[in-house]
C-alpha positions as CSV (number, residue, x, y, z in Angstrom):
1,M,9.4,-31.7,-4.3
2,N,7.9,-29.6,-7.2
3,Q,10.1,-27.5,-9.4
4,I,9.4,-24.2,-7.6
5,A,10.1,-25.7,-4.2
6,A,13.3,-27.2,-5.5
7,Q,14.4,-23.8,-6.8
8,V,13.7,-22.2,-3.5
9,E,15.6,-25.0,-1.6
10,L,18.6,-24.8,-3.8
11,G,18.6,-21.1,-4.5
12,C,18.7,-21.6,-8.3
13,T,18.5,-18.5,-10.5
14,G,15.6,-19.4,-12.8
15,H,15.2,-15.9,-14.4
16,S,18.4,-14.4,-15.7
17,V,16.9,-11.0,-15.8
18,L,16.7,-11.1,-12.0
19,S,20.2,-12.4,-11.5
20,A,21.6,-8.9,-11.2
21,L,19.0,-7.6,-8.9
22,D,20.0,-6.8,-5.3
23,V,18.1,-8.2,-2.4
24,T,17.3,-4.6,-1.4
25,L,14.3,-4.8,-3.8
26,L,12.7,-7.3,-1.4
27,R,14.1,-5.8,1.7
28,K,11.9,-2.7,1.1
29,S,9.0,-4.9,2.3
30,R,8.3,-4.7,6.0
31,V,7.2,-8.4,5.8
32,L,10.1,-9.9,3.7
33,S,12.8,-7.9,5.6
34,A,12.4,-10.6,8.3
35,L,14.4,-12.9,6.0
36,S,18.1,-13.1,5.6
37,D,20.0,-11.9,2.5
38,E,20.4,-15.6,1.5
39,E,16.7,-16.3,1.9
40,L,15.8,-13.2,-0.1
41,S,18.1,-14.3,-2.8
42,R,16.3,-17.6,-3.0
43,L,13.0,-15.8,-3.4
44,L,14.6,-13.7,-6.2
45,A,15.5,-16.9,-7.9
46,V,11.9,-17.7,-8.6
47,A,10.5,-14.2,-8.8
48,R,9.2,-12.6,-12.0
49,P,9.5,-8.9,-12.7
50,E,6.5,-7.1,-14.0
51,L,5.8,-3.6,-15.1
52,V,2.2,-2.1,-15.0
53,T,1.7,1.3,-16.6
54,A,-0.1,4.1,-14.8
55,S,-3.9,3.9,-14.6
56,S,-3.8,0.2,-15.4
57,I,-5.4,-2.5,-13.1
58,I,-2.8,-4.6,-11.3
59,V,-5.3,-7.0,-9.7
60,P,-9.0,-6.9,-10.6
61,Q,-11.6,-7.2,-7.9
62,S,-13.1,-10.6,-7.3
63,T,-10.2,-12.5,-8.9
64,P,-8.2,-15.4,-7.5
65,V,-4.4,-14.8,-7.4
66,D,-1.5,-17.2,-7.8
67,N,1.4,-14.9,-6.9
68,L,2.3,-12.6,-4.1
69,L,3.1,-9.2,-5.6
70,V,5.7,-6.8,-4.1
71,I,5.9,-3.2,-5.2
72,T,9.5,-2.2,-5.8
73,S,8.8,1.2,-7.3
74,G,5.8,3.4,-8.0
75,T,2.5,3.8,-6.2
76,A,-0.9,2.2,-6.4
77,K,-4.3,2.3,-4.7
78,V,-6.7,-0.4,-3.4
79,V,-10.2,0.4,-4.4
80,M,-13.7,-1.1,-4.2
81,T,-16.3,-0.3,-6.8
82,G,-20.0,-0.5,-6.1
83,A,-22.8,-1.5,-8.6
84,A,-23.4,2.2,-9.4
85,G,-19.7,2.7,-10.3
86,R,-18.9,4.7,-7.1
87,E,-15.4,4.1,-6.0
88,V,-14.0,3.9,-2.5
89,T,-10.2,4.0,-1.9
90,L,-9.2,1.7,1.0
91,E,-5.4,2.0,0.9
92,M,-2.5,3.7,-0.8
93,L,0.4,1.4,-1.7
94,R,4.1,2.3,-2.0
95,P,7.4,0.5,-2.6
96,G,7.7,-2.5,-0.2
97,D,4.0,-3.0,0.1
98,L,2.4,-6.4,-0.6
99,I,-0.6,-6.9,-2.9
100,A,-3.3,-9.6,-2.5
101,E,-1.5,-11.4,0.4
102,T,-4.8,-12.4,2.1
103,S,-6.3,-13.9,-1.1
104,L,-3.0,-15.7,-1.7
105,L,-3.1,-17.3,1.7
106,D,-6.7,-18.5,1.8
107,G,-7.3,-19.0,-1.9
108,S,-10.3,-16.7,-2.0
109,P,-10.9,-14.1,-4.7
110,T,-9.8,-10.6,-4.1
111,T,-12.3,-8.2,-2.4
112,A,-10.9,-5.1,-4.1
113,S,-9.0,-3.9,-7.1
114,V,-5.5,-2.6,-7.1
115,V,-4.9,0.2,-9.6
116,A,-1.5,1.7,-10.6
117,L,-1.3,5.5,-9.9
118,S,2.1,5.7,-11.7
119,D,4.1,3.2,-13.6
120,V,4.6,0.4,-11.1
121,H,7.4,-2.2,-11.0
122,L,6.5,-5.4,-9.2
123,L,8.1,-8.7,-8.3
124,A,5.7,-11.7,-8.6
125,L,6.5,-14.4,-6.1
126,P,4.8,-17.8,-6.7
127,R,2.4,-19.0,-4.1
128,H,4.2,-22.3,-3.6
129,A,7.5,-20.5,-2.8
130,V,5.8,-18.1,-0.3
131,V,3.9,-20.8,1.5
132,Q,7.0,-23.0,1.8
133,L,9.0,-20.1,3.3
134,L,6.2,-19.4,5.7
135,G,6.4,-23.0,6.9
136,R,10.1,-22.8,7.4
137,Y,10.6,-19.4,8.9
138,P,8.2,-18.5,11.8
139,Q,9.5,-14.9,11.9
140,L,8.3,-14.4,8.3
141,T,4.8,-15.7,9.4
142,L,4.8,-13.3,12.3
143,S,5.8,-10.4,10.1
144,L,3.0,-11.2,7.7
145,L,0.5,-11.5,10.5
146,S,1.6,-8.2,11.9
147,E,1.2,-6.5,8.5
148,M,-2.3,-8.0,8.1
149,A,-3.2,-6.9,11.6
150,N,-2.0,-3.4,10.8
151,R,-4.2,-3.2,7.7
152,M,-7.2,-4.6,9.7
153,R,-6.6,-1.9,12.3
154,R,-6.6,0.8,9.7
155,A,-9.8,-0.6,8.1
156,E,-11.4,-0.4,11.6
157,E,-10.3,3.2,11.9
158,T,-11.9,4.0,8.5
159,I,-15.2,2.4,9.6
160,F,-15.1,4.4,12.8
161,A,-14.4,7.6,10.9
162,L,-17.2,7.0,8.4
163,A,-19.7,6.3,11.2
164,L,-18.9,8.9,13.7
165,Q,-16.8,11.8,12.3
166,D,-17.7,14.6,10.0
167,I,-16.0,15.2,6.6
168,E,-13.5,17.7,7.9
169,E,-12.4,15.4,10.7
170,R,-12.1,12.4,8.3
171,L,-10.1,14.5,5.8
172,C,-7.7,15.8,8.5
173,R,-7.0,12.2,9.7
174,M,-6.5,11.0,6.1
175,L,-4.1,13.8,5.2
176,V,-1.9,13.0,8.3
177,R,-2.0,9.3,7.6
178,L,-0.9,9.9,4.0
179,A,1.9,12.2,5.0
180,R,3.2,9.8,7.6
181,D,3.0,6.8,5.2
182,E,5.1,8.6,2.6
183,R,7.5,9.6,5.4
184,S,7.0,13.3,4.7
185,P,9.8,15.5,6.0
186,D,9.3,17.7,9.0
187,H,8.7,21.4,8.1
188,Q,8.4,24.1,10.7
189,G,6.9,21.7,13.1
190,G,4.5,20.2,10.5
191,L,4.7,17.7,7.7
192,L,5.3,18.5,4.0
193,M,3.4,16.1,1.9
194,R,5.3,15.8,-1.4
195,R,2.5,14.4,-3.5
196,R,-0.9,15.8,-2.7
197,P,-3.7,13.6,-3.9
198,T,-6.3,15.1,-6.2
199,Q,-9.5,16.3,-4.6
200,Q,-11.3,13.3,-6.2
201,E,-8.8,10.9,-4.8
202,L,-9.2,12.4,-1.4
203,A,-13.0,12.2,-1.8
204,N,-12.8,8.5,-2.6
205,M,-10.7,7.9,0.5
206,V,-13.0,9.7,3.0
207,G,-16.4,8.7,1.5
208,A,-17.3,12.2,0.3
209,T,-17.9,14.1,-2.8
210,R,-15.2,16.1,-4.6
211,E,-17.2,19.3,-3.9
212,S,-17.3,18.6,-0.2
213,V,-13.5,17.9,-0.1
214,S,-12.9,21.2,-2.0
215,R,-14.8,23.2,0.6
216,C,-13.0,21.4,3.5
217,L,-9.6,22.2,2.0
218,T,-10.6,25.8,1.7
219,T,-11.7,25.8,5.3
220,L,-8.4,24.1,6.4
221,A,-6.4,26.7,4.5
222,R,-8.4,29.6,6.1
223,K,-7.8,28.1,9.6
224,G,-4.1,27.8,8.9
225,L,-4.2,24.0,9.2
226,A,-3.1,23.0,5.7
227,V,-1.5,25.0,2.9
228,C,-1.4,23.7,-0.7
229,Q,1.9,24.4,-2.4
230,G,1.6,23.3,-6.1
231,R,1.5,19.4,-6.0
232,S,2.6,19.4,-2.4
233,M,0.7,20.3,0.8
234,L,2.0,21.5,4.2
235,L,0.2,20.1,7.2
236,T,0.9,22.5,10.0
237,S,1.7,21.7,13.6
238,R,-1.8,22.9,14.5
239,L,-3.3,20.2,12.3
240,L,-1.0,17.5,13.8
241,R,-2.1,18.5,17.3
242,R,-5.7,18.5,16.3
243,D,-5.3,15.0,14.7
244,S,-3.7,13.6,17.9
245,A,-6.7,14.9,19.9
246,L,-9.3,13.3,17.7
């Protein structure tokens, strides 16, 4: 048994800086929450804390990875960059989300970069420890497969939107998805998005130019579908009903 596997098996605390961390750091993850507190403690024993400052690259595109990364605080985005430098945002990541899980499992290089939008705190879990736990706990494997299927479904929705929907429809769907992902509070029958992405960020998410997104936001406001309030945005009940009908 290698050293990492032995640490997982025995539950040794290999990093004193993590000894005081509560298992709630890992329980934020929809995948890892399938484990018991004792099993999460064993993962903490071999985990390494990392801090990535805002605007820094967490994982570069086309790079192999040796660790499963779990966001414990902060936000990040998954992006692909073309030869001409144009950027497409595939996913927004929040506390509890995993980074590079597909590349970790099959050993292939990453297909996209992950960039910190704010200061991001991470826990890095060695591949050997993760693979061993997947073999021992079928529920963990099922949870990981469910998360990967969810991401694949969202990617398929994005492909559908880019192929068959106009910019306004794509923007409406993206705004609702972002608000629900951040668990925005209900407000007068709508959703109050607490952190409104910039127009360029939205453009990168829906495959449009910043100018097109700006015009669409003006149109949505005129129709009473979305109202910008400083850094937040109110998605009205009319917009939610429209999204459900798309």
